[in-house]
C-alpha positions as CSV (number, residue, x, y, z in Angstrom):
1,I,73.3,41.0,-7.6
2,E,73.7,43.7,-5.1
3,K,70.6,44.2,-2.9
4,Q,69.7,47.7,-4.3
5,K,69.8,46.3,-7.9
6,V,67.6,43.3,-7.5
7,F,64.4,44.8,-8.9
8,P,65.9,46.4,-12.0
9,V,67.8,43.2,-12.8
10,L,64.7,41.1,-12.3
11,D,62.9,43.4,-14.8
12,K,65.6,42.7,-17.3
13,L,65.4,39.0,-16.7
14,F,61.6,38.9,-17.2
15,E,62.1,41.0,-20.4
16,G,64.5,38.4,-21.8
17,D,67.5,40.8,-21.6
18,F,70.1,38.4,-20.3
19,Y,72.6,35.8,-21.4
20,I,73.8,32.5,-19.9
21,Q,77.5,32.0,-19.2
22,E,78.6,28.4,-18.7
23,R,81.2,27.8,-16.0
24,M,83.0,24.6,-15.0
25,M,82.2,23.0,-11.7
26,L,84.0,20.5,-9.5
27,Q,82.8,17.1,-8.4
28,G,84.1,15.9,-5.0
29,T,83.7,12.3,-3.8
30,A,85.2,11.3,-0.4
31,Y,86.0,7.8,0.8
32,S,86.5,6.4,4.3
33,D,87.6,2.8,4.6
34,D,86.9,2.5,0.8
35,K,83.2,3.5,1.3
36,E,81.8,6.6,-0.3
37,V,80.9,9.1,2.4
38,L,80.4,12.3,0.3
39,D,79.3,13.2,-3.2
40,E,79.2,17.0,-3.7
41,C,79.6,19.7,-6.4
42,A,81.2,23.1,-6.1
43,L,81.2,26.1,-8.4
44,N,84.1,27.9,-6.7
45,D,86.2,25.6,-4.6
46,F,86.7,22.7,-2.2
47,V,88.8,23.3,0.8
48,I,90.5,20.5,2.8
49,G,91.3,22.3,6.0
50,K,92.9,21.3,9.3
51,R,90.4,20.6,12.1
52,G,91.5,22.5,15.2
53,F,93.5,25.6,15.9
54,G,97.3,25.3,16.1
55,R,97.5,22.0,14.2
56,M,98.5,21.2,10.7
57,V,97.4,18.5,8.3
58,T,99.4,16.3,6.0
59,I,97.8,15.8,2.6
60,E,99.2,13.6,-0.2
61,V,98.2,14.8,-3.7
62,S,98.1,12.4,-6.6
63,I,97.1,13.2,-10.2
64,N,95.7,10.2,-12.2
65,N,97.0,7.9,-9.5
66,E,100.6,9.3,-9.6
67,L,102.0,11.0,-6.5
68,V,102.6,14.7,-7.2
69,D,103.5,16.1,-3.7
70,L,103.0,15.8,0.0
71,Y,101.8,19.0,1.7
72,R,102.1,19.8,5.4
73,A,99.9,22.8,5.7
74,D,96.8,24.4,7.2
75,G,95.0,22.9,4.3
76,I,94.5,23.0,0.5
77,V,92.2,25.0,-1.7
78,V,91.1,23.2,-4.9
79,S,89.4,25.8,-7.2
80,T,87.9,26.4,-10.6
81,A,88.7,29.4,-12.7
82,T,85.5,31.0,-11.3
83,G,86.8,30.4,-7.7
84,S,90.3,31.6,-8.5
85,T,89.4,35.1,-7.2
86,A,88.1,33.9,-3.9
87,Y,90.0,31.9,-1.2
88,N,92.5,30.7,-3.8
89,L,93.7,34.3,-4.4
90,S,93.8,35.0,-0.7
91,A,96.0,32.0,-0.2
92,G,98.4,33.2,-2.9
93,G,97.1,31.3,-5.8
94,P,96.8,32.5,-9.4
95,V,93.8,34.2,-11.0
96,L,92.5,32.4,-14.1
97,A,90.2,33.7,-16.9
98,P,86.7,32.6,-15.9
99,N,86.1,30.4,-19.0
100,M,89.3,28.3,-18.5
101,N,88.9,24.6,-18.0
102,A,91.5,24.1,-15.3
103,I,91.8,23.2,-11.7
104,I,94.0,25.1,-9.3
105,I,95.6,23.4,-6.2
106,T,96.8,25.9,-3.7
107,P,98.3,25.1,-0.3
108,I,97.1,27.2,2.7
109,C,100.1,28.3,4.8
110,P,102.4,25.5,3.7
111,H,105.1,24.5,6.2
112,S,107.7,24.7,3.4
113,L,109.0,27.6,1.3
114,N,108.9,25.7,-2.0
115,K,105.2,24.7,-2.0
116,R,103.3,26.7,-4.5
117,S,100.0,26.5,-6.5
118,L,99.6,24.0,-9.2
119,V,97.3,24.5,-12.2
120,V,96.2,21.3,-14.0
121,A,93.9,20.4,-16.8
122,A,90.2,19.9,-15.9
123,S,90.4,16.4,-17.4
124,E,92.7,15.2,-14.5
125,K,91.5,13.1,-11.6
126,I,93.0,14.5,-8.4
127,T,93.2,12.5,-5.2
128,F,93.8,14.0,-1.8
129,R,94.7,11.5,0.9
130,I,94.9,12.6,4.5
131,G,98.3,11.6,5.9
132,K,99.6,11.5,9.5
133,S,101.6,14.4,10.9
134,K,102.3,12.8,14.3
135,E,103.0,9.2,15.1
136,T,100.6,9.3,18.1
137,S,97.4,10.5,16.6
138,N,95.5,10.7,13.3
139,D,95.3,14.0,11.4
140,E,91.8,15.5,11.4
141,A,90.5,17.6,8.5
142,V,87.2,19.1,7.2
143,I,85.9,19.3,3.7
144,I,84.3,22.6,2.7
145,A,82.4,23.1,-0.6
146,D,81.8,26.7,-1.7
147,G,82.2,27.9,1.9
148,E,79.9,25.4,3.4
149,Y,81.1,22.6,5.8
150,V,80.2,19.2,4.4
151,K,82.3,16.5,6.1
152,N,85.0,15.6,8.7
153,I,87.7,13.3,7.5
154,I,90.8,11.7,9.1
155,T,94.1,9.9,8.3
156,D,93.8,7.6,5.2
157,D,90.5,9.1,4.1
158,K,90.5,10.3,0.5
159,L,88.8,13.1,-1.5
160,I,88.7,12.7,-5.3
161,I,88.1,15.8,-7.3
162,T,87.2,15.8,-11.0
163,K,85.4,18.1,-13.4
164,A,81.7,17.9,-12.8
165,D,79.4,16.6,-15.6
């Protein structure tokens, strides 16, 4: 609600003049050394982004435990249909109707011309494993949920995304 419309909208709310619209959310669970280190929900998106300017991160993407692709990029946006018009759209991803039960995987500045967004069913279990871009050091990344920093992760750490209950 825009600031200048708060009071008229609150009046409508108190009068019962509203409707509820259900939207799908994402559940993100991160693991480091096979220990759970994060359990978070997001309405719009999760972002796995590089940590540090001028670096890239390697991210292995699997769906239902089958390798789908390996991205060398600035990061990946994992969004709901609600979040499809936010960072996902800015990164070149598709816009979905808000009531769709789907998950969008969009690379951020991929270091390859053939890496594009992928739209998958909301019933899929998507695993993102941080790889290693250089032999001499671990990749470092951050997990962001709905625009808020939530966790640092490194090579071999995993983030599993599913549809939230």
